[in-house]
Residue, then its C-alpha position, 0 to 999 in steps of 0.5 A: x717661760x719654763x719648759x721642762x722635758x723628761x728631766x731625770x735627777x739623782x741624789x747620792x746616786x739615788x734616782x729621785x726625778x724619773x722623767x718629769x715634763x712640765x710647761x709654765x707660761x709667763x702669768x701662771x701659777x702652778x702648785x705641786x702636791x704629792x707624798x713625802x719622797x716624791x721628788x718635790x723639793x729635789x725638783x726645786x733644788x735641781x732647777x736652782x742648781x743646787x750641788x749634789x743634785x745631778x741631772x741624768x736626762x732631760x732638758x729645761x729651757x727658761x726664757x729661751x736659755x738652757x737653764x741646766x747649762x747655767x751656774x746657780x748665780x746665772x740662773x739667779x741673775x736670769x730671773x729665777x728665785x728659789x725659796x726654801x722650806x728651811x731658810x738658813x741662818x747666816x751669823x754675822x752678816x747683816x740681812x740688809x747688806x746681804x740683800x743689797x750685795x744680792x740685788x746689785x750683783x744681778x743688776x751688774x751682770x744685766x749690765x744695770x747700774x747698782x743701787x745707791x745705799x739710799x735707793x736700796x733702803x727706800x726699796x727694802x723699806x717698801x717690801x718689808x712693809x708689804x710683808x709686815x716686817x719690821x725693818x729693824x730685823x733686817x739690820x740683824x743677821x741673816x734669819x738669826x733669832x727669827x721665828x719660823x714665820x719671820x724667816x718666811x716673811x723675810x724671804x718673801x721681802x728678798x723675793x720682792x727685792x730681787x724681782x725674779x721672773x720665776x718664783x720657785x717656792x718650796x713649802x713657803x707655808x711650812x711653820x707658818x701661823x694663820x696671820x703669817x700664812x695670810x701675809x706671805x700669801x698676799x705678799x706673793x700675789x703682790x710681787x708675782x701675780x703679773x703678766x710676765x711672771x710665773x710661780x711654781x709653789x711646792x706644798x703639802x696642804x691646800x691652805x696656801x692655795x686659798x690665798x694664792x689661787x693657782x691656775x693648775x695643780x699637779x700631783x708628783x709621785x714616783x719621780x713624775x707628774x702623775x695628774x693635773x688639774x685645776x685648783x679643785x684637784x688640791x681640795x680633792x687631795x686635802x680630803x682624800x689624800x694621794x691613794x688614788x692618784x699617786 
């Protein structure tokens, strides 16, 4: 599904990614861990096409397409979802209207009929219930007045509605209490643990992986993946840190 070969990228002319390679197949969940400043979030933003993240070398293929040749909205329409560590607030824009416009925009780009208001509300209620989020919250402006946990659960609702092929989740566990962590983990499994989908989890801690068990764990340090293993690698890192592997 996703093939990254020798990817290099800079931010404000500073090299961050330095020849990173990674392959993610359909049906797989990969976790990336690493010390601060290693390039974890930069990887997510680069794959998502965020402005200011300049690719200086390498190739990225997503379901046979040259991902780097696509604009950010085209990457989203192709099935890539990027979850943010700090979801932004958008005052004055209803969350439910935002989600409906986003979904129907993607559907139109794929020559699919847009959902009617009733069809969309039925879908939104289903996904909100899955994340135990009150539908009334989706009638408020995007993320305005939401707690950290509510923002993350709302983002998981967005992921469920958009139904991507590949989800790149940047520290979804950041700011979550125990209950919200469990709910988000269960939501990720329900939405994305399927044979035709894949997930790249970016995290500092093993705790999210208790709920979303990865097939592979990678250590990113110095702009490259320096070690890979199974779920036991995350446990080792939790106990011993990155000194021996970074």
